[in-house]
C-alpha positions in Angstrom: 115.6 128.3 109.8 119.3 128.8 109.6 120.4 131.5 107.2 124.0 131.7 106.1 125.8 135.0 106.2 127.2 136.3 102.8 130.1 134.2 101.5 131.1 130.6 102.2 131.2 129.3 105.7 134.5 128.0 107.1 135.2 124.4 105.9 132.3 124.4 103.5 134.3 122.3 101.0 135.2 119.6 103.5 133.3 117.6 102.3 132.5 119.6 99.2 128.9 120.5 98.4 127.9 118.3 95.5 128.0 120.2 92.2 124.5 119.0 91.5 123.1 121.1 94.3 125.3 124.1 93.2 123.9 123.7 89.7 120.3 123.5 91.0 120.7 126.8 92.9 122.3 128.4 89.9 119.5 127.2 87.7 116.8 128.7 90.0 118.5 132.1 89.6 118.9 131.7 85.9 115.3 130.6 85.4 114.0 133.6 87.4 116.2 135.9 85.3 115.3 134.4 81.9 111.8 133.0 82.2 109.2 135.8 82.9 106.5 133.2 83.6 108.5 132.0 86.6 107.7 135.4 88.2 104.1 134.3 88.4 105.2 131.4 90.6 106.8 133.8 93.0 103.7 136.0 93.1 101.5 133.0 93.8 103.8 132.1 96.6 103.6 135.7 97.9 99.8 135.4 98.1 100.0 132.0 99.7 102.4 133.3 102.3 100.2 136.4 103.0 97.3 134.1 103.7 99.3 131.9 106.0 100.9 134.7 108.0 99.3 135.8 111.2 96.2 133.6 110.6 94.0 134.1 113.7 90.7 132.5 114.3 88.6 130.6 116.7 90.3 127.9 118.8 90.7 124.8 116.6 89.4 121.4 117.4 90.9 118.0 116.5 88.6 118.1 113.5 88.8 121.7 112.3 92.6 121.8 112.6 93.1 119.2 109.8 92.0 121.4 106.8 93.8 124.3 108.5 97.1 122.6 108.8 96.7 121.1 105.3 96.9 124.7 103.9 100.3 125.2 105.4 101.6 121.9 104.1 100.2 122.6 100.6 102.0 125.9 100.6 105.2 124.4 101.8 105.0 121.6 99.1 104.2 124.2 96.5 107.4 126.1 97.4 109.5 123.0 97.3 108.1 122.0 93.9 108.7 125.5 92.5 112.3 125.3 93.7 112.8 121.9 92.1 111.2 122.8 88.8 113.0 126.1 88.5 116.2 124.3 89.4 115.7 121.9 86.5 114.5 118.9 88.4 111.3 118.9 86.5 110.3 115.3 87.0 110.9 115.4 90.8 109.0 118.8 90.9 105.9 117.1 89.5 105.9 114.6 92.2 106.0 117.3 94.9 103.3 119.3 93.1 101.1 116.2 93.4 101.6 116.3 97.1 100.7 120.0 97.2 97.5 119.4 95.2 96.5 116.4 97.3 96.8 118.4 100.5 94.2 120.8 99.0 92.0 117.9 97.9 92.2 116.2 101.3 91.3 119.5 103.0 88.3 119.9 100.8 87.1 116.4 101.6 87.6 116.7 105.4 85.9 120.1 105.4 82.8 118.6 103.8 82.8 115.7 106.2 84.5 116.6 109.5 84.2 113.1 110.8 86.8 112.1 108.3 89.3 114.0 110.4 89.0 111.2 113.0 89.7 108.6 110.3 92.7 110.6 109.2 94.2 111.0 112.7 93.7 107.3 113.5 95.2 105.9 110.3 98.1 104.3 112.0 96.3 102.9 115.1 95.9 99.4 113.5 95.4 97.6 110.2 91.7 98.1 110.3 92.0 101.9 110.7 94.6 102.0 107.9 92.2 100.1 105.6 89.4 102.5 106.5 91.6 105.6 105.8 92.6 104.1 102.4 89.0 103.6 101.5 87.7 107.0 102.7 90.6 109.0 101.1 90.5 107.5 97.7 91.4 109.8 94.8 87.8 109.4 93.4 86.4 110.6 96.7 88.6 113.6 96.7 87.7 114.5 93.2 84.0 114.2 94.0 84.4 116.5 97.0 86.1 119.2 94.9 83.4 118.9 92.2 80.7 119.2 94.9 81.9 122.7 95.8 82.7 123.7 92.2 82.2 121.4 89.2 84.6 123.3 86.9 87.2 123.5 89.6 86.8 119.8 90.2 87.4 119.1 86.6 90.5 121.2 86.6 91.7 119.3 89.7 91.2 116.0 88.0 93.0 117.1 84.8 96.0 118.5 86.6 96.2 115.5 88.9 96.3 113.2 85.9 99.0 115.3 84.3 101.1 115.1 87.4 100.8 111.3 87.5 102.0 111.2 83.8 105.0 113.5 84.2 106.4 112.6 87.7 103.8 111.7 90.2 104.2 108.0 89.3 107.2 106.4 87.4 105.2 106.3 84.1 106.5 106.5 80.6 106.8 110.3 80.3 108.8 110.6 83.5 111.6 108.9 81.6 111.0 109.7 77.9 110.6 113.4 78.7 114.1 113.5 80.1 115.7 111.1 77.6 118.3 112.2 75.1 119.4 109.9 72.4 122.8 110.2 70.7 122.9 107.8 67.8 126.0 107.2 65.7 127.0 104.3 63.4 129.3 103.1 66.2 127.0 103.3 69.2 123.7 104.5 70.7 124.0 106.5 73.9 120.9 106.9 76.2 121.3 109.9 78.4 118.9 110.7 81.3 118.8 114.4 82.0 118.8 115.1 85.7 118.5 118.9 85.5 116.7 120.4 82.5 118.0 123.5 80.8 116.0 125.9 78.6 113.4 124.1 76.5 109.9 122.6 76.5 110.3 120.4 79.7 111.2 123.5 81.8 108.5 125.6 80.3 105.9 122.9 80.8 107.1 122.5 84.4 106.7 126.2 85.2 103.2 126.4 83.5 102.0 123.3 85.4 103.3 124.7 88.7 101.5 128.0 88.1 98.2 126.1 87.3 98.6 123.9 90.4 99.2 127.0 92.5 96.0 128.7 91.3 94.0 125.5 91.7 95.2 125.1 95.3 94.3 128.6 96.1 90.8 128.3 94.6 90.2 125.1 96.6 91.3 126.6 99.8 89.1 129.6 99.1 86.2 127.2 99.3 87.5 125.6 102.4 88.5 128.8 104.3 86.2 131.5 102.8 86.4 133.8 105.8 90.1 134.1 105.7 90.2 134.6 101.9 87.4 137.2 102.1 89.2 139.1 104.8 92.2 139.5 102.6 90.2 140.1 99.4 92.1 137.2 97.9 89.6 136.2 95.3 90.2 139.0 92.8 93.9 138.6 93.3 93.8 134.9 92.5 91.8 135.7 89.3 94.4 138.3 88.3 97.3 135.8 88.9 95.4 133.2 86.9 94.9 135.4 83.8 96.4 133.7 80.8 96.8 130.3 82.3 
């Protein structure tokens, strides 16, 4: 990953960085400074990174590598969603949180039935394989797999998934109405769609949801990769991070 040195690089304003991206970065810093609950997001990410770092184990096979790699993609998606949400792009953050949650759910499903890894790998071989993959990896099948390892956790997964679909995972009503500002005067009615949320309920809701998703992801992967989590004594740390959610 390329890291810029302090200051602006030569020619950075030719073409100029869009003000939208500048605002997102400034919002991330402001959210961290002003929203204590956003600190929990960072601590969840710290734990996720610690689990991912220097992960050594037995040589993976084509089947066992699938739930392993899904951990890393879930962590990466969680990071991206946290950045979007803290930056004010709360609707878009929900869509990426859905991706993070589904990586965990898929990992749980494949871990229970390793033969599904073959279906997953072969999805794009032909139309028949694609149809098989769509059938085997239905949302209902994923929910059942999580409930099979922990009924309460499965219920939480289902509830959180439905919330994500409502608020950004699909283009449903709340993805628009939640960022809609009406300015009504006798002369005209202005409909404003907010791209970047400032302080208020949508931002708070986004941070809380991201924290809950992060804990749910960790708890699912604790079931999928118990040896790794036990080695790092991650369980009690997850519970401490979840307190109050």
